[in-house]
C-alpha positions in Angstrom: 67.5 58.2 30.0 65.4 57.2 27.0 61.9 57.7 26.7 59.8 55.0 28.2 57.6 52.6 26.0 54.1 53.6 25.6 52.3 50.1 25.2 52.6 46.7 26.8 54.4 45.3 23.8 56.7 47.5 23.6 57.2 47.4 27.6 57.9 43.6 27.1 60.6 44.1 24.2 62.5 46.7 26.7 62.4 44.6 29.7 63.8 41.6 27.5 66.7 43.7 26.7 67.7 45.2 30.5 70.0 42.2 31.2 72.8 40.7 29.9 71.3 36.9 30.8 68.1 35.8 30.3 68.4 34.1 34.1 70.8 35.6 36.7 69.5 34.0 39.9 69.9 35.8 43.2 67.9 38.6 44.9 70.2 41.6 45.7 69.1 43.6 42.7 65.8 42.6 43.3 65.8 43.5 46.8 67.1 47.0 46.2 64.2 47.6 43.7 61.9 46.2 46.1 62.7 48.4 48.9 62.9 51.2 47.0 59.3 51.0 45.9 58.3 49.9 49.4 57.1 46.5 48.3 58.8 44.1 51.1 55.0 43.4 51.9 52.5 43.5 49.4 49.5 42.1 51.1 48.8 41.6 54.7 49.4 37.9 54.1 51.4 36.0 51.4 51.7 32.2 50.4 54.7 31.2 48.3 54.1 28.5 46.3 57.3 26.2 45.2 57.8 22.9 43.8 59.0 21.4 40.4 55.5 20.5 39.2 52.3 21.6 40.2 52.5 24.8 41.4 50.4 26.9 38.7 47.7 24.7 39.4 48.0 25.0 43.1 48.2 28.7 43.2 45.1 28.8 41.1 43.3 26.5 43.3 44.5 28.5 46.3 43.2 31.8 45.0 39.7 30.5 43.9 39.2 28.9 47.7 40.4 32.8 49.0 38.0 34.5 46.5 35.3 32.5 47.5 35.7 33.0 51.2 35.4 36.8 50.2 38.7 37.7 50.2 40.7 40.2 48.0 43.6 37.9 46.3 46.9 38.9 44.0 48.2 36.0 42.2 51.4 35.5 40.1 51.7 32.7 37.3 54.6 32.1 35.5 55.2 31.5 32.6 52.7 32.6 30.8 50.9 30.8 27.8 49.4 33.6 25.2 49.2 37.2 26.8 52.0 38.2 29.2 48.8 39.6 31.6 48.3 36.0 32.5 51.3 36.6 35.1 49.5 39.1 37.3 45.9 38.5 38.5 43.8 40.3 40.7 40.8 39.2 42.6 40.5 36.3 39.7 41.4 38.4 36.8 44.2 39.2 34.7 46.0 42.7 35.2 45.1 44.9 32.2 47.7 46.5 30.0 47.4 50.1 31.7 48.1 48.6 35.1 51.0 46.6 33.8 52.6 49.5 32.2 52.4 52.1 35.2 54.1 49.0 36.9 57.0 48.8 34.8 57.4 52.6 34.7 57.2 52.6 38.3 59.9 49.6 38.2 62.1 51.3 35.7 62.2 54.9 37.9 63.2 52.9 40.8 65.7 50.6 39.5 67.9 53.1 37.9 70.9 51.8 36.2 70.5 48.5 38.1 70.1 45.6 35.1 67.0 43.2 36.0 66.0 40.3 34.1 62.6 39.9 32.4 61.2 37.8 35.2 62.6 40.3 38.0 60.9 43.1 36.0 57.5 40.9 35.8 57.8 40.2 39.7 58.3 43.7 41.0 55.5 44.5 38.5 53.1 41.8 40.2 54.1 43.1 43.7 53.5 46.6 42.4 49.7 45.7 41.1 49.0 43.8 44.1 50.0 46.4 46.5 48.3 49.3 44.7 45.3 47.2 44.6 45.3 46.6 48.7 44.5 42.9 48.3 44.0 40.8 51.3 46.2 37.8 50.4 49.4 37.6 48.0 50.0 34.1 46.1 53.2 34.1 44.8 54.1 31.2 42.4 58.3 30.6 42.5 59.9 30.9 39.2 62.9 28.7 39.2 64.1 27.2 42.4 63.5 28.9 45.8 66.5 30.0 47.8 67.4 32.3 45.2 64.5 33.0 43.3 63.5 36.9 42.8 59.9 36.2 44.9 61.8 34.6 48.1 63.0 38.1 48.6 59.4 38.4 50.3 58.6 36.8 53.9 55.7 34.6 53.1 53.2 33.3 56.3 52.2 30.3 54.3 55.2 28.2 52.3 53.5 25.7 50.1 55.9 23.1 48.3 54.2 20.8 46.0 57.1 18.4 44.6 60.5 18.1 44.2 61.6 16.5 40.4 64.7 16.4 38.7 64.3 19.7 36.7 66.8 22.6 35.9 69.7 20.8 37.3 72.2 23.1 35.6 70.8 26.1 38.2 69.6 23.5 41.3 71.7 20.5 41.6 71.7 16.8 39.8 69.6 15.4 42.6 66.2 15.5 44.3 67.9 16.1 47.7 70.4 19.0 45.9 66.5 20.2 44.3 64.9 20.0 47.7 67.2 21.8 49.4 67.4 24.9 47.2 63.3 24.8 47.2 63.4 24.4 51.1 65.2 28.1 50.6 61.7 29.4 51.0 61.2 28.5 54.5 60.8 31.0 57.2 60.5 30.0 61.1 57.4 30.6 62.2 55.7 29.7 59.1 52.6 27.4 58.3 54.3 25.0 55.7 52.5 22.4 53.3 54.5 19.4 52.0 53.1 17.6 48.8 54.3 13.9 48.4 57.4 12.3 48.1 59.8 14.9 49.4 63.3 14.5 49.9 65.0 14.7 53.3 66.5 17.8 52.9 63.4 19.3 52.9 62.7 17.9 55.9 65.9 18.7 57.4 65.5 22.6 56.5 62.2 22.4 58.7 63.8 20.7 61.4 66.5 23.9 61.2 63.9 26.3 61.7 61.8 24.1 64.2 58.9 24.4 61.7 56.3 21.4 61.8 54.9 21.1 58.4 51.6 19.7 57.1 52.8 16.6 54.9 50.6 15.0 52.4 50.3 11.3 53.6 50.5 11.7 57.3 48.6 14.8 58.3 46.4 14.8 55.4 46.0 12.6 52.0 44.0 12.7 48.6 43.2 9.2 47.0 40.5 7.9 44.5 37.2 6.2 46.0 35.9 3.4 43.8 32.8 2.8 46.6 30.5 4.9 43.8 28.7 2.5 41.6 27.1 4.8 39.4 30.4 5.1 37.2 31.1 8.7 38.2 34.5 9.1 39.4 35.4 10.8 42.6 38.1 11.3 45.2 38.6 12.1 49.1 40.7 14.9 50.5 41.1 13.4 54.4 42.5 15.4 56.9 43.8 13.8 60.5 41.9 16.2 62.6 38.4 16.5 60.7 35.8 14.1 59.0 37.0 13.3 55.3 35.5 15.2 52.5 34.3 13.2 49.1 34.7 15.0 45.8 33.9 14.3 42.4 36.8 14.1 40.6 37.9 17.4 38.2 40.1 17.8 35.8 42.7 19.3 38.3 44.8 16.8 40.0 43.1 15.5 43.3 47.0 16.0 45.3 47.3 19.3 44.3 43.9 20.4 44.8 44.4 18.6 48.4 47.8 21.1 48.9 45.9 24.1 48.3 43.4 23.3 50.4 46.0 22.8 53.4 47.4 26.4 52.4 44.4 27.7 53.6 43.4 25.9 55.8 43.4 28.4 58.8 41.9 31.2 56.8 38.7 29.2 54.8 36.1 27.0 56.2 36.7 23.7 54.1 33.4 22.0 53.1 32.6 19.7 50.0 30.7 22.4 48.2 33.2 25.0 48.3 36.3 22.7 47.1 33.8 21.6 44.2 33.0 25.3 43.2 37.1 26.1 43.7 38.6 22.8 41.9 36.6 22.7 39.2 38.8 24.9 37.0 39.6 25.3 33.5 43.0 26.3 33.3 45.2 26.5 30.0 48.0 23.7 29.7 46.8 21.8 32.8 44.7 18.3 31.8 43.2 20.9 29.4 40.7 18.8 27.6 39.1 19.9 23.9 37.3 17.7 21.5 37.6 18.7 17.8 37.4 16.6 14.6 36.1 13.5 16.4 38.7 13.2 19.1 39.7 14.2 22.3 43.2 16.4 22.6 44.7 16.6 25.8 47.2 19.7 26.5 49.4 19.6 29.5 52.2 21.8 30.3 54.4 18.7 31.9 58.4 18.9 31.0 60.3 16.9 32.9 60.4 12.9 33.8 58.4 13.3 37.1 56.0 15.5 35.8 55.4 12.9 33.0 54.9 10.2 35.5 52.4 12.2 37.4 50.4 13.4 34.2 50.2 9.6 33.1 48.9 8.7 36.4 46.2 11.5 36.2 45.2 10.2 32.8 44.8 6.4 34.0 42.8 8.0 37.3 40.5 9.0 34.4 40.2 5.8 32.3 42.0 7.4 29.7 44.2 6.0 27.2 46.5 7.8 25.0 46.2 6.7 20.8 49.1 9.4 19.9 52.0 11.4 21.7 52.5 15.5 20.2 55.5 16.4 21.7 57.8 19.9 22.0 60.2 20.1 24.3 63.3 22.9 25.3 66.9 22.4 25.3 68.7 21.1 28.0 65.7 19.1 29.4 65.8 15.5 30.0 64.4 14.6 26.9 65.0 10.6 26.7 63.8 10.2 30.4 60.6 12.5 29.9 60.0 10.1 26.9 60.9 6.9 28.9 58.7 8.0 31.8 55.4 8.3 29.0 56.3 5.1 27.5 56.2 3.0 30.5 52.9 3.8 31.2 51.4 3.8 27.6 50.5 1.0 25.5 53.5 -0.4 23.6 54.1 1.1 19.9 51.8 4.1 21.0 53.0 6.6 18.1 55.1 10.0 18.5 55.5 13.2 16.6 58.2 15.4 17.5 57.7 19.2 16.7 60.1 22.3 16.8 60.0 24.5 19.9 60.1 28.7 19.8 62.0 31.3 21.3 64.5 30.8 24.4 66.4 27.5 24.2 64.4 26.2 21.2 64.5 22.8 19.7 64.3 21.3 16.3 61.7 18.3 16.7 64.0 16.8 14.5 67.2 16.8 16.6 64.7 16.3 19.7 63.7 13.1 17.9 67.2 11.7 17.4 68.1 12.4 20.7 65.2 10.0 22.2 65.7 7.3 19.4 63.0 8.1 17.4 64.0 9.7 14.3 61.4 8.4 12.0 58.9 10.7 14.3 60.5 14.0 14.0 58.0 15.9 11.9 59.0 20.0 12.9 55.6 21.7 12.3 52.7 21.7 14.6 50.1 21.4 12.0 51.8 18.5 10.0 52.1 16.5 13.3 48.3 17.0 14.0 47.3 16.0 10.6 49.8 13.0 11.3 47.9 12.0 14.4 44.3 12.4 13.0 45.6 9.7 10.1 46.8 7.4 12.4 43.8 7.5 15.2 40.1 7.4 15.0 36.8 9.1 15.8 36.8 8.9 19.7 40.6 8.4 20.1 42.9 11.2 22.6 45.7 12.6 21.3 48.1 14.3 23.6 50.0 17.4 23.2 52.9 18.1 25.8 56.3 18.8 26.7 56.4 22.2 27.5 54.6 25.7 27.5 55.4 26.1 23.8 53.8 23.2 22.9 50.7 23.9 24.2 50.8 27.7 22.9 51.2 26.2 19.3 48.2 24.0 19.8 45.4 25.7 17.4 42.8 24.0 19.7 43.7 26.7 22.3 44.2 29.9 20.3 
């Protein structure tokens, strides 16, 4: 066998070359290495988080709630914005290069000649780091779908599905029912199950098949805005059918995702207003991420499909925010036109756009994206050029949104 890489950058190049496909869904390869490394149960308690949108922020709030209650926690997030280390978190901190390199080496030794995708390598490394750190809880964010996602090789004690929308149709199906069925593949008999809002029937059908009684948003718990505060401070209410409602000041994260996270740990953590506020007031790169620069407010978000766009605009409206300019980069294979329509349906008529190039896998030129959505004059290409245009067409105090993919957020100079 060739000599293994010595540093994280070299390892990342290496693991990206060990399979001919970027995505090759299925559990057989992953499970084989998982068993070889004794990683079937990376922690005494496992929480799996699936869904079309909201997985990352929900997982981070779950992590914060458990840490605040005194547990040791390992968390996976995907994809990363700047550093691979973002994908593997131990007790609220990113794993260091040495720990990740050691995990990659162990995975590489265990797999032999078995080809693993970049995500499979990453997921196994995350489980390895958690097992070696002897965490109390493992929080696993599903990367794509559910039934055939690598992390579904781990039997979770709690399964969370945040939302179901149209995305990755080439792998998951063309309808919400089909996609819901794929994501419901994470469910197991005997689990505690938490479901976010607007679930399709296929998810409930899977629950019935497994004799599960899910905790459902809108039935067993809910989150809604509270306009009773006359001091101008926005707040929301986390309501459960079996206990007194909790009123919480509005934070950067969506109330829906915070409430779903609370339900995921309700059996293990005492939930009160002070704890929820401490754990929900998180700054997560690319999730309702506000930055002030050049006398303007720049809002960054990784939403990248029509349902995510609709949800994002609703969150802005809940905060009394009206965007004055949109800067967008998207990947090939997405429903670009429906994304833009969802935004325009909830924005002021005539709000200008600038479309910039995305980079990496499934990269898409800004000019091609602009042509696809019927705004050919808005194709700019370069992010800094788009920012200059946005500043020229807005004034002090105006809000400019940068979104459409993780890559769009990654290109922003305000987050560098």
